C-alpha positions as MATLAB code, in Angstrom:
seq = 'MPQATLIASDNPEPLWVQAAEVIERRVREGALPAGRRLPAERDLCAQLGISRVTLRRALQHLVEEGILRSSHGRGWYVAARTDREWPNSLESFTETARRKGLVSTSKVIRAEVRAASLDEADEFGVVAGTDLFVLERVRMLDGVPIGVDASRVALHLAPGLAGADFSRASLLEELAGAGAEPIVAESMIEARGCTVEIAPHLDLRPGEPVLVMYQSMVDATGRVVLVSTITYRGDRYRLRTSFVRGGGSSV';
ca = [
       4.243  -32.039  -11.853;
       3.397  -32.630  -15.526;
       1.726  -29.535  -16.963;
      -1.158  -31.597  -18.370;
      -2.349  -32.323  -14.836;
      -2.344  -28.663  -13.794;
      -4.190  -26.303  -16.127;
      -6.847  -27.514  -18.569;
      -7.371  -25.248  -21.572;
     -10.953  -26.471  -21.984;
     -11.859  -25.783  -18.359;
     -14.487  -23.005  -18.145;
     -12.925  -21.633  -14.959;
     -10.506  -18.695  -15.370;
      -6.828  -19.612  -15.487;
      -6.079  -17.831  -12.200;
      -8.789  -19.858  -10.433;
      -7.350  -23.113  -11.766;
      -3.848  -22.044  -10.723;
      -5.028  -21.173   -7.221;
      -6.753  -24.554   -6.909;
      -3.589  -26.396   -7.989;
      -1.420  -24.575   -5.441;
      -3.997  -24.981   -2.670;
      -4.296  -28.695   -3.396;
      -0.533  -29.116   -3.067;
      -0.680  -27.296    0.271;
      -3.509  -29.540    1.498;
      -1.688  -32.681    0.388;
       1.462  -31.631    2.231;
       3.638  -31.186   -0.849;
       3.992  -27.564    0.250;
       4.152  -27.691    4.067;
       3.467  -24.772    6.404;
       6.243  -22.202    6.345;
       7.668  -23.405    3.012;
       8.682  -20.769    0.478;
       7.032  -21.274   -2.907;
       9.222  -21.674   -6.005;
      10.191  -18.482   -7.823;
       7.388  -16.877   -9.823;
       9.094  -17.613  -13.147;
       9.315  -21.300  -12.219;
       5.669  -21.420  -11.153;
       4.643  -19.719  -14.396;
       6.561  -22.347  -16.366;
       5.089  -25.225  -14.338;
       1.526  -23.957  -14.651;
       1.775  -22.583  -18.174;
       0.395  -19.157  -17.238;
       1.543  -15.548  -17.292;
       2.997  -13.749  -14.286;
      -0.074  -11.477  -14.117;
      -2.346  -14.530  -13.907;
      -0.096  -16.179  -11.335;
      -0.027  -13.116   -9.091;
      -3.807  -12.900   -9.138;
      -3.972  -16.528   -8.007;
      -1.348  -15.989   -5.293;
      -3.068  -12.869   -3.967;
      -6.350  -14.762   -3.800;
      -4.652  -17.462   -1.714;
      -3.254  -14.794    0.600;
      -6.766  -13.409    1.107;
      -7.961  -16.951    1.857;
      -5.249  -17.445    4.465;
      -3.510  -20.209    2.494;
      -0.388  -18.181    1.708;
       1.348  -15.116    3.037;
       3.581  -12.702    1.165;
       6.908  -11.282    2.278;
       7.924   -8.140    0.419;
      11.038   -8.774   -1.591;
      11.340  -12.373   -0.400;
       8.508  -14.205   -2.115;
       5.425  -16.206   -1.167;
       5.142  -18.619    1.757;
       2.631  -21.200    2.947;
       0.828  -19.729    5.956;
       1.565  -21.185    9.370;
      -1.973  -22.580    9.516;
      -3.844  -23.286    6.327;
      -7.373  -24.034    7.511;
      -9.577  -21.382    5.947;
     -12.933  -22.554    7.185;
     -14.640  -20.136    9.546;
     -14.629  -21.725   13.003;
     -17.649  -22.876   14.969;
     -16.304  -20.847   17.871;
     -16.431  -17.158   18.659;
     -13.203  -15.534   17.506;
     -12.012  -11.963   17.551;
     -10.755  -10.389   14.337;
      -7.235  -10.598   15.787;
      -7.569  -14.320   16.567;
      -8.920  -15.068   13.093;
      -5.970  -13.250   11.527;
      -3.501  -15.235   13.623;
      -5.188  -18.495   12.647;
      -4.895  -17.599    8.974;
      -1.274  -16.510    9.277;
      -2.123  -12.875    8.540;
      -1.242   -9.652   10.321;
      -4.210   -7.698   11.678;
      -4.081   -3.959   12.265;
      -6.701   -1.346   13.023;
      -7.169    2.352   12.408;
      -9.240    3.941   15.162;
     -11.879    6.291   13.791;
     -13.578    6.980   17.099;
     -13.098    5.915   20.725;
     -15.260    7.773   23.212;
     -17.560    7.487   26.213;
     -21.133    8.685   25.898;
     -24.508    8.161   27.535;
     -26.711    5.265   26.441;
     -29.909    6.136   24.620;
     -33.219    4.506   25.562;
     -32.818    1.888   22.826;
     -29.221    1.164   23.806;
     -30.184    0.893   27.457;
     -32.740   -1.724   26.464;
     -30.087   -3.636   24.460;
     -27.704   -3.817   27.406;
     -30.287   -4.108   30.191;
     -29.108   -0.897   31.877;
     -30.746    2.451   32.636;
     -30.721    5.232   30.062;
     -27.743    7.515   30.506;
     -25.373    4.700   31.549;
     -21.868    5.270   30.203;
     -21.130    3.369   27.006;
     -17.709    2.946   25.458;
     -18.073    3.474   21.708;
     -15.305    2.206   19.426;
     -15.171    2.478   15.650;
     -12.239    1.019   13.721;
     -11.141    0.162   10.206;
     -10.018   -3.478   10.371;
      -7.174   -4.521    8.057;
      -5.417   -7.755    7.121;
      -1.851   -7.370    5.861;
      -2.604   -3.675    5.418;
      -5.710   -4.242    3.264;
      -8.984   -2.764    4.613;
     -11.533   -5.511    5.217;
     -14.275   -3.829    7.216;
     -15.379   -1.053    9.548;
     -16.278   -2.240   13.045;
     -18.539   -0.069   15.209;
     -18.828   -1.552   18.720;
     -20.481   -0.530   22.008;
     -19.809   -1.773   25.528;
     -21.362   -0.769   28.851;
     -18.318    0.870   30.408;
     -18.854   -0.464   33.919;
     -18.136   -3.976   32.596;
     -14.565   -2.991   31.708;
     -13.664    0.504   32.969;
     -10.164    0.315   31.486;
     -11.378    0.253   27.883;
     -11.171    4.021   27.497;
      -7.417    3.904   28.093;
      -6.568    1.007   25.765;
      -4.807    1.436   22.418;
      -7.233   -0.231   20.039;
      -5.003    0.266   17.032;
      -3.341   -2.855   18.444;
      -5.521   -4.252   21.241;
      -8.357   -6.779   20.806;
     -11.674   -5.663   22.271;
     -12.713   -9.256   23.029;
      -9.429   -9.928   24.793;
      -9.791   -6.735   26.845;
     -13.289   -7.787   27.878;
     -12.039  -11.254   28.824;
      -9.344   -9.693   30.970;
     -11.982   -7.645   32.786;
     -14.094  -10.706   33.567;
     -16.733  -10.021   30.923;
     -15.665  -12.442   28.198;
     -18.210  -12.875   25.388;
     -19.023  -16.544   24.852;
     -22.069  -16.484   22.569;
     -22.857  -14.143   19.682;
     -26.216  -13.751   18.006;
     -25.476  -12.575   14.471;
     -27.400  -11.374   11.450;
     -25.807  -10.609    8.076;
     -27.367   -8.716    5.208;
     -26.218   -7.240    1.904;
     -26.511   -3.475    1.631;
     -25.123   -0.512   -0.262;
     -22.098    1.146    1.314;
     -22.871    4.399    3.121;
     -21.220    7.708    2.297;
     -19.526    7.759    5.708;
     -17.969    4.297    5.457;
     -17.088    4.182    1.740;
     -13.758    6.101    1.990;
     -12.492    3.791    4.731;
     -13.033    0.712    2.543;
     -11.833    2.228   -0.758;
     -15.368    1.957   -2.129;
     -17.840    4.274   -3.774;
     -21.111    5.004   -1.942;
     -23.710    2.427   -2.869;
     -21.253   -0.336   -3.755;
     -22.166   -3.705   -2.186;
     -21.104   -4.517    1.353;
     -22.016   -7.174    3.900;
     -23.240   -5.816    7.219;
     -23.044   -8.042   10.286;
     -25.034   -7.141   13.397;
     -23.879   -8.926   16.558;
     -24.984   -9.051   20.165;
     -22.624  -10.954   22.477;
     -23.325  -12.288   25.955;
     -21.050  -13.585   28.703;
     -21.396  -16.723   30.852;
     -24.011  -15.018   33.067;
     -26.174  -14.039   30.104;
     -25.324  -10.343   30.248;
     -25.060   -8.492   26.953;
     -21.464   -7.294   27.001;
     -20.870   -6.166   23.411;
     -23.031   -4.958   20.542;
     -21.426   -4.330   17.178;
     -22.167   -3.491   13.570;
     -19.426   -4.549   11.180;
     -19.473   -3.455    7.547;
     -17.349   -5.712    5.342;
     -16.265   -5.263    1.749;
     -18.283   -7.877   -0.088;
     -15.289   -8.970   -2.166;
     -12.995   -9.452    0.848;
     -15.162  -11.285    3.351;
     -16.613  -14.764    3.226;
     -18.503  -16.569    5.965;
     -18.569  -20.348    5.744;
     -21.127  -22.373    7.642;
     -22.948  -25.687    7.411;
     -26.557  -26.777    7.806;
     -27.794  -30.138    9.066;
     -31.142  -31.571    8.013;
     -33.310  -32.947   10.785;
     -33.839  -36.650   11.281;
     -37.440  -36.752   10.103;
     -38.394  -38.613    6.926;
     -39.890  -36.911    3.905;
     -42.064  -38.090    1.077;
];
């Protein structure tokens, strides 16, 4: 790989961005296949003509994108699957992590059963006072906090939820096992300032920008089976989608 084809000194993009693009391109082209260990950092620095600090920023970015994974003391590896586009299917956090070759973990903040309020009863189509399972977790990828997930489920849909260990278990998978698998999610995302309650869990200061996703999920019968509010760190979450223009002509 001649250095002239890698990093351009007159390119307005930061050096770490250019380095990340070079490595990602080699992964996409198959020069670095899935599971392959990357060359030693000193060799990569020499090939790319950058410092180790710049290289590590590029490598960490590729880990966050699901292109690479790191192994403490052993180096950097191409992730088992390198597609980083968000799917057009409903995935759990755990499934997304697996697809990106990352390890997902959760810290349970709250897991309790309480009565549904009038508004919540309307959301789920149940009577007020119906038992709801309320679960709040810090979601992490490779030990890095990504978001805080606050979810609610009508307990009669999956009575075993209260006994599950959600530091490891997937809520969507538990619902599927109980015959109440979510298949469609209506979602809304907005930018907001981080609340005082959530900020410590995401290593943020109150008021710093976050992305808040509101979701209502239904099963094959049209029942609302899960309602959640997920607060993501704005610098660690990216949603990719596509839009298609209609077939009509324009003037």
